[in-house]
C-alpha positions as CSV (number, residue, x, y, z in Angstrom):
1,S,78.1,-67.0,-8.0
2,S,76.9,-68.0,-4.5
3,L,75.3,-71.6,-3.3
4,L,72.1,-69.3,-2.2
5,A,72.1,-67.1,-5.6
6,A,72.5,-70.1,-8.2
7,S,69.1,-72.2,-5.7
8,T,66.7,-69.4,-5.0
9,P,65.4,-68.2,-8.7
10,A,65.7,-63.5,-8.7
11,A,61.4,-63.0,-10.6
12,T,59.9,-65.1,-7.3
13,A,61.2,-63.2,-4.9
14,V,58.6,-62.6,-2.7
15,P,59.2,-59.7,0.2
16,S,58.4,-60.8,3.6
17,P,55.5,-60.1,5.6
18,S,56.8,-57.3,8.7
19,P,56.6,-59.3,11.6
20,S,53.7,-58.1,14.8
21,P,55.1,-56.2,17.2
22,V,56.4,-58.1,19.8
23,V,55.2,-56.9,23.8
24,P,57.2,-57.8,25.9
25,A,55.7,-59.8,28.8
26,A,55.4,-58.0,32.4
27,V,59.0,-58.1,34.0
28,P,59.3,-58.0,38.1
29,A,61.3,-55.5,38.9
30,P,64.6,-57.1,40.7
31,S,64.4,-57.4,44.5
32,A,67.6,-56.0,46.1
33,P,70.5,-58.4,46.8
34,A,70.8,-60.3,50.0
35,L,73.8,-58.8,51.9
36,P,75.8,-61.7,54.0
37,F,75.0,-59.4,57.5
38,P,72.7,-60.2,59.7
39,N,69.7,-58.7,59.3
40,Q,70.1,-57.9,56.4
41,A,71.8,-54.5,57.1
42,R,71.5,-51.8,54.7
43,S,72.5,-48.5,56.1
44,R,75.6,-47.8,56.2
45,M,76.0,-46.7,59.7
46,Q,74.4,-50.0,60.3
47,L,77.3,-51.9,57.9
48,I,80.2,-49.5,59.9
49,S,78.6,-51.2,63.4
50,H,78.9,-55.6,61.8
51,L,82.3,-54.2,60.9
52,F,83.2,-53.2,64.0
53,E,81.4,-55.4,66.0
54,A,83.4,-58.4,63.8
55,L,86.9,-56.5,65.1
56,D,85.7,-56.6,68.7
57,V,86.6,-60.3,69.2
58,S,87.0,-59.2,72.9
59,K,83.4,-57.7,72.9
60,R,84.4,-54.5,75.4
61,G,83.0,-52.1,72.6
62,R,86.0,-50.6,72.0
63,L,89.2,-51.3,69.9
64,N,92.4,-51.4,71.7
65,S,95.5,-50.8,69.6
66,G,96.3,-54.5,68.6
67,L,92.0,-54.7,67.8
68,L,92.4,-51.9,65.7
69,R,95.4,-53.1,63.8
70,N,92.8,-55.9,61.9
71,Y,90.9,-53.0,60.4
72,A,94.4,-51.3,59.5
73,D,96.2,-55.0,58.1
74,L,92.5,-55.2,55.7
75,C,92.7,-51.8,54.4
76,G,96.6,-52.7,53.6
77,F,98.7,-51.8,56.0
78,D,101.3,-53.5,56.5
79,D,104.8,-52.3,58.6
80,A,106.0,-53.7,61.4
81,E,104.5,-53.6,65.6
82,E,106.6,-50.4,65.4
83,Q,105.6,-48.4,62.8
84,W,101.8,-49.1,63.6
85,A,102.0,-48.3,67.1
86,R,103.2,-45.2,66.1
87,E,100.3,-45.0,63.8
88,Y,98.3,-45.2,66.9
89,D,99.7,-42.8,68.5
90,V,98.5,-40.3,65.5
91,L,94.6,-41.7,65.5
92,C,94.5,-41.6,69.3
93,N,95.7,-37.5,68.8
94,L,93.9,-36.9,65.7
95,Y,90.9,-38.6,67.8
96,G,90.5,-37.7,71.1
97,W,91.0,-41.7,71.8
98,S,92.0,-42.2,74.7
99,P,95.2,-44.4,73.8
100,E,94.4,-47.3,76.6
101,V,90.6,-47.8,76.4
102,G,90.7,-47.4,72.0
103,A,87.8,-46.3,69.8
104,D,84.4,-47.3,70.3
105,V,82.1,-47.6,67.5
106,R,81.3,-44.1,66.5
107,D,84.7,-43.4,67.3
108,F,85.8,-46.1,64.8
109,A,83.1,-45.1,61.8
110,Q,84.3,-41.8,62.2
111,L,88.0,-43.7,61.2
112,V,86.0,-45.1,58.0
113,D,84.3,-42.4,57.2
114,D,87.5,-40.0,57.4
115,E,88.6,-40.0,53.8
116,E,91.5,-38.0,54.3
117,L,93.6,-40.5,55.4
118,L,92.7,-42.5,53.1
119,S,95.0,-40.7,50.3
């Protein structure tokens, strides 16, 4: 026998009244989280542009082999410099970039959006 059963007489049990419905107060819709980019960029192209600007430390408006290597490293590329040189040549041929000039922001956006390279 339990302690509760011993202290509560069975004949005096009265059902409790049903609780009144609780109406929740109006909750404001959550606002979009602040993005850690200037001007609260929200579009994909704006985000890609900000990434491009961060990678373009020379501020030439182009990502050459060395600058694009930084992006490749961020994506997990960890091969030697010789392998990167081959990869960069393949990218230049694939996208029609001049190896000496490199990729502009539109070229870079195309690279980022190209899902075939990710597989």
